[in-house]
N, C-alpha and C positions, 0 to 999 in steps of 0.2 A: 591605395593601401601602401604603407611604408615598407621599404625593402628591409630584409633582415640585416643585422649589423654584426660584423666581426670586430672584436676589440683587441688591439695589440698594445702591450705595455713593455717599455724598455727605457732605461735612463740614458742610453746612448742614442742621440738623434740619427746618426748615420745608419746604425743597425735598424732602428725603427723605420727609417725611410726605405731601406732595402727590403725589409720584410713587407712593408705596405705595398711597394711596387710589385713584388713577386706574388703577393696574394691577389692583387687586382688582375694580374695575368692569368692566375689559376681560376678565379671566380667570375671574371668578366663583369657585366653590368647588373647581374642579378643580386649582388650584395654590396653593401656599403662597408668600407674598412675605416674604423676610427682608431686613432692612436693616442696614447697617453705616455708621458715621460715619468710618471710616478704613480704609486699605488693610490694616493689620495685623489689624483686627477681621474684615474680609472674608475674609482668608486663613484665619483660625481657623474661621469658619463653614463655609467650603467644605471644609476638611480634615475637619471633623466629619461633614458630609454625605456625603463620599466614603467615609469609614470605615463609615458606615451603609448604603452602596450605594444612596443616593438620587439620582435624576436631577436634574441642574442644567442645564436647557436653555439658560438665558440669564443673563448678568451685565450689568447696566447701571451704568456707573461715570462719575462726574464726572472731569474732568481736573485742575483745580486743587484740590489737597488738601495739607495739611501732611504732612511726612515722606515720603510716597510719592505721586507723581503718578499720574494715571490710566493713562498708557501703560505705566509700570513695573508697576503693579498687574496690568494685563491680561496682560503678559508672564509674570508669576509665576503667574497663574491658568492661563495656557496651558500652563505647564510641568507642572502637576499635573492639569489637567482640559482636555486638548487638544480634546475634542469639544464642550465648552461654548461656545456662541456668545457673542460680546462686542460690546457697544454702548457707545460713548463719548459722553457727554451733557454738552456744555459750550459756552459761548460764547467761551472764551478760548484754546482750544488752537491752537497754531501748525500750519501745514501740515506742518512737520517732525515734530511729535509725532504727528499723524494717520498720516502715512506710516510712521513708526516702529512704531506700533501695528498697522498693516495688515501690515507685513512680519514683525514679531516675534511678534505675538499673534494673527494671522489675524483682525483686526478685521472684524466682520460689517457694521457700519455706524457712521457718525459722524452725530450729530444735534445741532443747535444748541439753545441756550436762548434764550428760553422755547420749549418744544416745542409743536408742533401736536397736538391730541388725535387727529385722524384719522391723522396721520403716525405717531404713537406706537403707536396701535392696530394699524396695518398692519405696522409694523416688528416689534412684539412677536409678533403672531400668525404672521407669515411665518417669523420666526426659530425659534419653537417648532415649527412644522410642519416646517421644514427639519431641525431637530435630531432629531426622532423619525423622520423619513423616513430620515435617514442612519443612525440607530441600527438601524432595521428592516433596511436594506440590509446593514449590517455583520453583524447576526445571521444573516441569510439567507446571506451569504457564508461566515460561519463554519460554518453548518450544511452548506452545500454542500461546503466543504473537508473537513469531517468525513466526509461521505458519500463523497467521493472517496477519502479515506484508507481508509475501510472497504471500498470497492469494490476499491481496489488490493490491500488485504490479502486480500480474498476471492479475487481473481484469482490472487494469489501462492499462496494455499493450494490453490486448485483446480488450478493448474499443477503444484504439488508433488505433489498427489494423483494427477493424471494421469501424471506422470513415475514415481511409485511403482508405479502399476498397470501401466505399460508395461514394468516390470522383469519382470512375470509374463506379460503379453501384449505381445510386441514390436510396435513401430510398423509394421514391415514386414508383420506378420501382419494388422494392422488395414487397411493399404493394400490388401492382396490381397482383403480382404472389402469394399473400397470404403467404409471407415468412417474418419471424421475423428478420432474419439477413442474411448477405452474406454467413454465414457458412451453411445455409439451402439450398443454391442454388445448383441445379443439372442440368447437360446438358440435354436439351430437355424440361425443364420446360416451359410452354406456357399457354397463355390465349387469347381468342378472345374477343375483346371489341371495342366499337365505341369511338373514340377519335378525337381530333383536332390536326393536325400536322402543325407546323410552320417551314418553311425553310427560312433562310436568309444568304446572303453572300455579300462580298464587290465587287462592280462592278470594273472591271479592276484591280484586285489585282495583277495579274501576272506582268503587266507593272510596278505597284508600287513597287513590291518586287524586281524587277531587279535594282532599284535605291538604294536599301538598302543592308547593309551587312547582313550576316546570323544572327548575334547576334541582329542587329536592327530589322530584320524581326520577330524574336521570341519575343522581347520586345514589339514591336508594336502590334502583334497579341494578346499577353497575356493581354495587356492593354485594347484593344478593346473588346475582348471576355469576359474578366472579368466584364466589365461594362454592356454589354448586358445580360450576365448571371444573374446578380442581378435583372435586370428588369423582365426577364422571371420568376424567382423565386417569385418576388413580386406579380406577377399576377397568382400565383397558377400553374405554369407550371414547367417542369423540362427538363434539357438538356439530350437528348438521346445520342448524340455524336457530336463531333467537326470533321469537314472534312476540314482540312486546315483552310481557312478563313471563312468557312460556319458553321452554327449552325443548327442542327435539334433538335427541341424541341417538347414536347408532352404536351397537356393540357387535362387532364382527366375530368375537370369540364365543358368543352364546348368551343364553338367558341368565345363567348363574351370575355372571358379572353384572348384568343389568339389575338383577334383584338385589345383589349386595350393594350396588351403588344407590338404589332407591332407599334401602334401610339406612345407609350412611347419611344420605341427604336428610332423612327425617331426624336422625340424631343431631346432625349439625343444625337443623332448624330449631331444635330445642335451645341450643346454646345461643343461636342468633336472636331468638325471641327474648332471652334474658337481657341481651344487649339493648334490644328495642325498648323493653320496659324501663331499663335504667335511663334511657333517653326520653322517657315519657311518651313512647309510641305504643299503640295497641299491638299485641302479638299477631302474627299472620299464620295462616294455614295453607298448605299446598296439597295438590292432588298429583298422583303419579300413576300413569298407565303404561303397562309393559306388554308387548306382544312380539311373537316370533313368526316369521314367514318369508316367502320369496318376495323380492322387490327388485325394481329396476333403479340402479344408481347411475347417474350420469350428469351431463352438462346441458342445461336448457337455456333458452333465451335467443338473442340475436347477435350479430357480429359486433355491435356496439356495446352490448350489455348482456352478460351471461353469468350464470351461477350454477354451483353444484346442488343437486337435490336428489331425493328418492321418491319414487312413485309406486304405490301398490295398495291393495286392499288392506294388507297387514299394517300399513301406516295409519289408515283411517280407523282400523279397529283399536290400535293403541291410543289414538286421540279420543275415541269414544269411551274407552275404559277409564282414561284419566278423568 
């Protein structure tokens, strides 16, 4: 891995040499010190270092230089390497130039010439420490943001998965078992409760299905069951299962909701039959059976395959009434 680079800029070779020697004494072999005698040369060096993805913790620049003064150079460096700290080293800079560099180039510090060795050492070491501390914080922040994005994505995927599972095990079913999510379900979970059961199916569907293709059968059933399912939900019930063309629904809130749902289903059937006749299909009839009684609601099956269901004589009575 390439060593970090400190860039020194001064149009006087002797001063540049002295600064470079002193910096090497301060920094040792952990850093490379590059020097430039003009702003243009400094920009070229920095651009090459950036292309090679090499850290440039600090630039130390003189103010009075031909073609490009120090404050202008530091502004241009800030435009391409904003995280690099900048020190202006001169005895002739005006207050206006210093303020301009502070505002436009985020000047780290202004030092006069000739510089004090201890002051230079403290400034350089603190600037480098600050640079790498900021870099570490930025990297940690980026990692944290990435982790947050991954967590949000994971939460979205988990929520989508739970929503998908709840199409097979309704949320109301989970609530009755006192479960917050499908992930809390275990084989054998059960509860005894009095509820109203509604059974409904299409009269003579077997004969009807024989006149349709397999795809038409699926499309017809999905259309019919989808509309009836919305009515059940609107009346505070939920579907326990589909059995071919039949629906078994549960109404925890009582028989009144189930009866109202049954009436609404018959009304919707009239509208649905009008659509069927316009499409040159025969109208259909449905049967509806409703019964209230104690039942056992829970999870049946095996470890590899399980489902929610209800078991009780009340269920059988509702099926016979239908």
